[in-house]
N, C-alpha and C positions, 0 to 999 in steps of 0.2 A: 631355342628352335634352330634347326639346321637351315642355313641359307640356301636359296635356290642357286644352281650353277650359274656362274657369271660369264663363262666362256664356252663357245662351241668351236670345235675344229675337226677338220677332215684329214685323215692320213691314208695315203694310197701305197700299197705294197709294190715294190719293183720285182719281187720274186714271183715265180709261177710254180713253185714246188710246194706240195701240200704240207709236208712236215715243217718247212720253214715258215709258211704262212700261219699255221696253227701255233707255232712257237712265237712268232711276231705278235699275234693276237693276244696270247697270254702275257707276253712282255708288256705290251701297251696297257693291258688290263691291270696288271700289278703296279705299273707306274702312274696310273691315272690320278690326276690331281683331284682333290675333294671338291674343287670349285669349277669343274669342267665336265662337259659332255663331249664324247668323241664318236665319230663315224669312221670306221676302218673299212676300206674297199680293197678287195683282193680277188685274184683269179688264179686258177691252177691248170696245169696240163692234166691229162687223163688220170683220174684217181677215183677210188671208192672210199667213202667216209661213213663209218658206223657210229651210232650213238654210244654213250658211255656204258649203258647197261645192256648192250646187245651181244648176241652170239654170232660171230661172223659166218659160221657154217649155215645158219638159218637165214642169212640176209643176202648172200652173194655167191657167185660161182668162183670159189677159191681156186679151183684147178685152172680155170680160164685166166684169172688174174695172174697166177704164177707163170703160166705158159706165155702170156703176152707181155709180161713185165709191167703190169699196171699196179701201182702201189695201193695198199690197203692201209687206212689210218683210222684210229679211234679218237674222237674228240672228247673234250671234258664235259660237254653238255649232254643232256638226254636226247630223246627224240629218235627219229628213224634214220634209215640208211639213205644216202644221197650219192648221186653221180656228179663228179666235177670234171669240167674240161674248159677250154678257153672261150667257149660260147656261153658260159654259165657265170654270172656275176655274183660274187659273195659279198655280203655286207655284215658288219658287226656294229651295233649301237652299244655304247658303254656310258655309264654315268652313275652318280650317287644313288644308292638303293632307295633312299627316301623319296626321290623324285622320279624314279624310273617308271615309264608308262609304255608297256608293250604295244598297246593299240595305237598310241600316238606315232610310234615308229612305223607301223604298218600303214597308217594313214599318209605319212610322208611319201612312202613308196607308191602307194595308190595314187596320190596326187601327181607325182612325176609321170606315172603311166598314163593317167588321164590327159595330162598336158601334151603327151606325145601321141594321143589318139587311141589309146587302148582302154576300153570300158572295164577296168579291173574291179573286182569285188573282194571283200574280206569275209571269211567264215569264222565260226566259233573256235576252230582249232588253230587259229592264227596262220591260216593259209591264205595266199592270194590266188584268186581264180580269174580266168579269162574265158568267157563264153562257157562257163560251167566246168572248166577243167583247170587243174592245178598248174600254176607257173612258179610258185614260191612256197616253201615251207620254212618253219622257224624252230629254233631250240633256244634254251635259256640256261643261264648260270648265275648264281647269286653267292656273294660273300657277305660278311657282316655289314660292310659299309658301302658295297658297290654291286652292280649287276651288269650283265650283258645279254644281248638279244642278237643272235646271228641267224643267217639264213642264206638261201640261194635264190637266184632269179634266172629262169631259163630264157635266154635271149635267142641264141642260135646254136644250141647244143647238138651233140650227136645222139639223137634219141634212140637210134638203133643200138648203140653201145650201152646206153642206159638200161634198156630192156634186157640186153644180153647178159651184162655183168651183174645186174641186180636180180637175176633169177637163180635161187639157190640150187645146189646140186642134190641136196637131201631134204627130206621133209620130216618134221617131228610134230606129233600131235600135241605134245605137252612140253612146256619149257618154262623155267623160272625167269628167263630173259625177256626183255621188252621186244615185242615183234613190231616190225614196220606195218603201217596200215596202208595197203595198196590204194592208189588213187589214179584215175585217168589224168594224164598230163598233156599239156600243149606247150608251145613256146611262142615268143613274140614274133619271130621271123616267119612263122606260118601265116600270120595275119598282116605283116608288113615286111616284105623281104629286104627292104632298105634300112631297117632299124639296125643301129650299132650299139655296142656296149658303151662306147665313148659318149654317145648322146645321152644315155641314161646316167652315166657317171657325172657328166657335166651338170645335168639337171639336179641330181642329188646334192652335189657340192653347192650349187646356187641356193637351194632351198634350206640346206642344213646350216650353213655358216657363211657370213660375208668375208671371212678371212681366206686367203689363198690356201689351197690344199698343200699339205706337206707330203714328202715321199720318204719311204723307209725301205732299207734293204737288209738282208741277213748279214751282209758284210759289215754294215755300220755297227751292229751290236753283237757280233760273234764272240767277242771276248767277255761279254757280261754274263755272269752266272745265271741271272734270271732268264736269259735266252738260251745259252748253250746247254745248261743242264736239262732244261725242259725239252729242247730239241732232241737230245740223246734219249730221254725218257720216252718221247713219242714214238721212236723207232724201235723200242725194245719189244721183243716177242711177248714178254709177259703182259705188257700193256695192250698190245694189239689183239692177242689171241686169248689172253688169260693166263694166270699163274700156272707154271708147269707145262707150258706149250712146248712141243717138240720142235 
């Protein structure tokens, strides 16, 4: 019988670049020890991130992204399209597949929010809601022996940009690609203007692990193939837009 993980640790990214953070996430996932659970905390400057099986034309305003220099990224997990900025906290729970519990991860975040005065609720789609509106969505990835659960938490994001860039230029009635399910959203700062991402990060660290949080940067691992090769792959047109993209 597989033993339960003996160690929990928190790793915080020093990068604010979407491609670097997705590559760091993948690097940590591949290097994960079989006897540990890990929480990766990260933030990005303005970016749009689509799910693995999505068509970017159907999910966002590609013309506006190009004109404004906002990067588009495709992640390795499924799920819908999300907006990232520095007011949006990203989290990734990683651990052995045999002991991985998606709901337990969400309950941890829910507990943090409740301790900070927010009456958060969970739904059957693994979303976190505040006063009936979505503040966090999740996506998942599994390998033979490990799994991860990542998501975003709207703290003090630019909701006007979210609505603008996530409105597609074209409409298709039929598509083989996974379509995002639109949901009304809100964010923590609308209910408490004094809330900060740092407060939430500190609470998450405190509840997840007694060990001091570690920090990681792209520079620390830039020469390692597990990071560098995936970073290059993430930025390729074939991965972002699909094979044969112009």
